[in-house]
N, C-alpha and C positions, 0 to 999 in steps of 0.2 A: 711828400711835401710837409715839412714841419711848420709850426706856427711862426717861427722867426723869418722863414722864407716868404710866407704869405704877407707878413707885415712889411718886409722889404719891398715887395711888389707894390703894396699900397702906398708906401712912401715915395717910390720913384714915379708911379703913374697915378697919383692922387686925383688929377684933373679928369681922368677917364672914369675912375671908379666912383667918384663923387656924384651923388644923385642931385640933380638941379632942383632949385626951388619950385620950378614950374611943374615938374614931374611929381614932386613930393605932395603938392597941394591939389593936383589935378582931380583925383577921385573925390576928396571932400567938396571941392568946388562944384563938381558935376552933381553930387547928391544935393547940395544946397540949391543949385539951379532947378533940379527936379522938384524939390519941396516947394520952392517959390512958384513954379508953374502950376503945380496941383492946387496950391492955395489960391492962386489967381483964377483958376478955372472954377474952383468951388464958389468963389465970390461972384464971378462974371455970369455964370449960369444959375446962380441962386439955388444950388443943389440942396443946401440945407432946408431952405423954405419949401422947396418942391417935396422933399421927403416928409416934412412935417404935415403938409397939407394932403398928402396921398391918402386915399381911402382904401386901406388894404383889405377891408371886409368885402367891398365890391369886387376888388381884384380876385379874391379868393372865391367868391360866388361865381364869377365868370369862368374861372378855371374848372370849378366843379361841374358847370354845365357842359364842358367839353366831354365829360366821361360819364354823365348821369342824366336822368330826366325827372321831371316832376309830374306828380298826379295831384290835381287841385280840386278837392271837394269843397264846395261853397254852400253854407247853410244860411238861408234867408229866414229871419225871425219875424213872424207875423204878430199883429196886435192881439189875436185871439189865443195866444199861448201855444201855437204850432210852428213847426218849421218845415221848410222845403229844401231839398238837396239837388244840386246840379254839379256836373263835372266840366262844364264848358263845351263849346262847339267842337273843339279839336282835341278831345281827350285821347290820350294814348290807350285807354281801355276800351274805346269803341262805344257803341250804343249800349244802354242799359247795364252799366258796370256795377258789379257787386263784389268789390274787393274784400278780402278776408280781414283786413285791418280796420275796417269801418263797420261798426256794429250799430244797428238802428233799433230803437223801440218805437213802434208805431201802432196805430189802431185805426179802424174805419169809423168815420164820422159823417154825419149829414152836414154838408157844406153848401151854403147858398151859392147857386150858380150866378155867373155874371149876368147882370141885367142888360137887355138890349138898349142901345142908345136912344134917347128920346128924340123925336123929331124937332128940328130947329124951328124956332118961332117965326123965322122969316120964310120958312118953306110954305108954298101955297098948296092947298088941297087939289087933288086931281079933279079935272072937270067932270069926268064920268068914270066911276070905278067899274062900271060894267056889271051885267047881271050874273056873270060867273064868278066874280070876285067879291067876297064878303066885305062889308064896310067895317072900318075900325070901330071897336066898342066905344060908346060915348056916354057921358053922364046926361041926366035930364036937361041940364042947361046947355047941352050941346058941346061941352068940353071933352076932350079925349080922356079915356080912362088910363091911368098909369100902368106901364108894363110891369108884369110880374114874372118872377123866375122861380122855377121849381127847384127845391133843394136836391142835391145829388150826393150820393154816397162816395166818399173819397178816403183814400189811405193817407193819413197825416202822420208826421214824425213828431214824437213827443220828446225824445232825448236821443243822443248819439254819442258814441265813443270812438275816437280816432287814436289808434295806437301807432306811433311813429317807429319806435323800437323798444327794447327792454326797459330803457331808462326814461322814456318820454311817452306820456299818455295824456289825452285831452278829452274831458267829459263835458258835453255841451247840452244845456237845457235852455228853454227860452228866457229864463231869468238869471241864470248863473253858469259860468264857465270855469271849470276847475282844471288846472294843468299841473301834472307831476313831471318834473324834469331833473335828472341828476340828484335825486334825494330831497329836492325842494318842491314845495307846493304853493301854488298861486291861485287864488280865487278871485274872479272878476264878476262883479254884479252888473247886470244889464237892466236898467230901469230908467224911465223918464227921459229916453233919448240919450242916455249917458252910459259910458263904460267906466266903472270905478273899481280899482283894485281894493280888496279887503286886506289892508296891510301894506307894508313897504314893498316896492318892486324889487325882485332879484336882479342880478347882473345881466341876466339873459332876456330881460323885459324892458321895453322903453316906451314912455308916453310923453309926448311933447307938451301937451297942455291937459289940464284936468278935464275929464269927461270925453276926451277924444279917443281915437283908436289906440290900441296897445299892440305893439309889434313884438312878437316872441321869436327869438333866434335860438335854434337848436343845433347850430353847427352844421356839419355835413348831412345830418339827418333831414334838415329842412327848416321851415319857419312857419309862422302863422300870424294872422291879424284878427283881433277881436275888437269890434265896434258895436254901436248901439243896436244896429238892425241886421248885422251879419257876422259870421265867423268864417274865415277863409283859412284853410289848411294847405300847406305846400309840402307834401311828403316826397322826399327825394330817394331815387333808387339808382344804384350803379348800373351802368350799361347804356345801350342805345335801343330805345323802344321802337318796335315794328320796323326793324332794319330791313327785313326781307319782304314782309307782306304788311300793307297798311290795313286800316280798319274796314275798308270797303272790299277787301279780298276774300273770296270763299275759303282761303286757307288761314285766315286770321284766327288767332287763339289756339291753333292746333299745335301740338308738339312736333318735333322733328320726325319722330317715328310715325306719327299719323300722316304727316305730309308725304313721307317717303312711301307709306303703304298706299296712299291715294294715287301717287304717281305711278307706282309699279303695277298695282292690281286692283285699284279702286274703280268704281263706276264713274263715268264721265260727269263732271260737274257742269260742263258746257257741252251740249251736243255737237257744236260746231268745231271743236278742237279737243285734242287729248289733254289729259291732266298735266302732262309734262309741259306742253306748249303753253297752257293756261298759267302754270306756276312761273315759267320763264317771263311771260308777258306781264304778270303781276309784279315781278321783281323789277323788271326794267322800267315800268311805268308806275313805280311806287310813288304816290303823291307827296309823301313826307320826305323821302330821300332823293328822289329824282335820279336814280342810278344811271339810266341811259343818258340823260343830258350831262351829267357830270362826267361820265366816260367819254362822251363825244367831245366835250370841251377839253378834256385832258389830252386826247389824241390830237386836237387842234394845236395845243401848246407844243407837243412833241414835234409835229410836222412843221410848225412855225419856226421852232428853234433849228431844226435840221435844215430846212430850205434856206433860211437866212444865213446860217453858217456856211452851207455849201456854196451859195452864190458869192458870198464874201471871199471865200477861198479862191474861187475861179477868177474873180476880178483882181484880187490882191496879188495873185501869183505872177502874171506877166508884168504888172506895174512895179513890182519889187525889183525886177531886173532893170527897169528904167531908172529906179531911184538909187540903185547901188552904184557908187562911184567907180568901183573897180570893174564893173560890167559895162556900163554906159559911160563913155568918155565925155559927153556933153554935160558941162556943169549946169547950164541953164535947164535941161531936161531933168537933171537930178533934183534941183531946187524946186521946180514947178511940181514935180510928182510928190516930193516930200511935203510940200506945204499943202498939197491936196489931201494927203493922209492926215496932216495935222488938223485940217479943217473938219474932216469927217469925224475924227475921234475926239475933238475938243468939245463937240456938242454931245451931251449925255444921251444915252439910249432912251431914257424917259422923255426927254425933250423932243427927240426925233419921233417917238411914238405919238406924242400930242400933236405934232405937226402933221403927220400922215393920217392921224384919225380925222383931223379937220379936212384933209385933202381927199381921202378915199372913203371917209365914213368909218364907223366902228366895225371891227372885224379882223380876221387873221392877216389880211393883206397889209394893213397898217403895222401890225407887230412884226411881220416878216421883213418889211421895208426898213424898220427901225434897227432891227438886228443886222441886216445887210449893210446899211450905211455905216454903223458904228464899228462893226467888225472889219469892214474893208479897210478903214483907216488904221485900226490897231494891228491887224495881221500884216497889212502892207508895210508898216514900220518894222515889225518883228522880222518879217521875211527879208527885207532889204538889209537890216543889220546882220542877219545870219549870212547873207551873201557877201557882205563886206569883210567878214571874218574868216572866209575860207582859206585853205592852204593853196597858194598860187602855184606851188610845185606840181601839183597834179594837173592843173590846167596847162601849165607850160609843157609838161610831158606830152599831153595829148596834142598840143599845137605843134610840137617838134616832129611828129610823125606825119605832118601835112594835113591834119584834119581841117574841115571847114569850120567857120565861126559857129554854125548851128551844132556841129558835132562836138566842138570844144565845150559848149554849155551842157550838152547832153551827157558827155562822158567825163568831163573834167570838173563840172560844178554840181550838177544834180545829185550824183551819188553822195556828196558831202552834205548837202542841205535837206534832201528829201526826208530823212528820218526826223529832223527838226521840224520841218514844215508840217508833216503829218502829225507829230506829237502836239504841236501847238493847235492845229485844227481840231483834234480830238478833245483837247482841254476846253476849247472855246465852245465846242458843241455840247459838252457836258455842263458848262457854266451857263450857256444860253438857255438851257432848260429851266434853270432857276430864274434867270432874267426875264424870260417870256412870261412867267407868272406875274412879275411885278408890273411890266408894262401892260399886261392884260387888264389890270385894275383901272387903267385910265381909258379903257375902251378899245384896246388893241386885240380884243378877242381872246379865246382860250379860257382855261379855268380860272385865270386871274380875275376876270370880270365877274364870274360867278362867285368866286371867293369874296370879292368886295361886296357884292350884293348880300351875301349872307352875313357879313360882318355889320353892314349898315342896319339890318333889322334889329340888331342888339338882342336877339332872342334865339337865333338859330346857331348857337355856338356848337352844338353837336354836329351840325353840317359842316361847320368850319373845321372842326377836328377831323372829320372824315376826309375832307379834301386835302388837308395838310398831310395826313398819313399817306394818302395816294401819292402826293408829290414827293414825300420822303422816300417812298418805295421806288418811284421812277428814277429820282436822282441817284439813289444808291445803286440801282441796276446800271444806269448809264455811267456812273463813276467807276464801277468795277470793270465794265467793258472797256472804258477809255483807258484806265490804268493798265489793264492787261495788253491792250494793243500798243500803247506807248512803250511799255517795257520791251515788248518784242521788237519794236522798230529801233529804239535806242541801243539795245544790246546786240542788234543784228550787225554783223560785220559788213560795212559798206563795199568792201572789196569782194 
């Protein structure tokens, strides 16, 4: 074909080849409508204002707590020029911690012991002290002698050095705190009930009002607070502290090799049970991680999703035949069954969970019932639509040989829809494992409730990360199994 031939076709059939104005401007109009929609959404939901007010520092701190833990030495500064150190009640280092990154300069001093409380003026003397009980010492005028306290020898801290990492170091004395971070040095004088920086504050230090506490941010390394009467350090370490053994376990602080040696050939730590049994018991009942409780709640979630999906399939299967127009000839029955499916699936699973939690109380039964109700409606609709789209020739062929109505459904309908039914059931089982976690947060049992409790504390983010990882592993396994079974069912020849 030469150019003149093509031009001749264009002249003779110009109305066919000409692009209409509607098609010409369709794509630009669609892009314009999309831009208007995005701009309206940005304005309606105030996305710009939300992003500007967001505290990304706190968000980063929460994310860091998922994969790390803090050790919190706190130095109390006394008026006599000494300091005391504590690590808190629930320190991950256990009792009497002596971390290498905290260096102390201390000495023994005679410290006045606490005086006993003086008797109340309103208290009346005993009627008779008895001849075996010595009377309290009194002055000549009859007044009681003041209680005295003998001084005791005590180890007091004079200075401390906290080393966060190679670029961050904090030296603490009762009157001066010196911080080196990222090549910068900040000195903070502590006197007269005030904390005053000596010089301008660097970018990593913040003080809201003069004399008040100064907050020092060291990024992922940690942070610290310096005030007039105390210095609190928050040193952060990557990992999960005491994941296997908590501080009360006899295996706490031991290396993996030492634990293995104790289990295999060591002397019994508990005469009543072997070291292997003791180690497993300590892991299951770890007070910080609560492994056994988490695993039990995860199993509840799995069983809840499986049972709810199974019962939904068993109920939706026969009702789908009633709802299918080509299977059941009664239009009234079709409409009643389809509206029943619409009612069940129009109410969200979370709402059903709230309803059944009030009816049955918190627990897996409420979650299983919510999954059962929602999936019955959804699977019933999908099953009925699959039945309405079957090939009638196979059913007519079975009917032509004189088969009964039940045999027609068995050999003419089921072979066509069973792979689809099974595939959808497997998909819903895998999906409900995730949904069961969400509805568990409202009291429907399972690991969702425990996950919500950990989030509400706003401090157990490492436990949240642990449970999220367990859920990811379970969903990945179920997704793999479901995909493999669906592939076999769909690719299998129904004949």
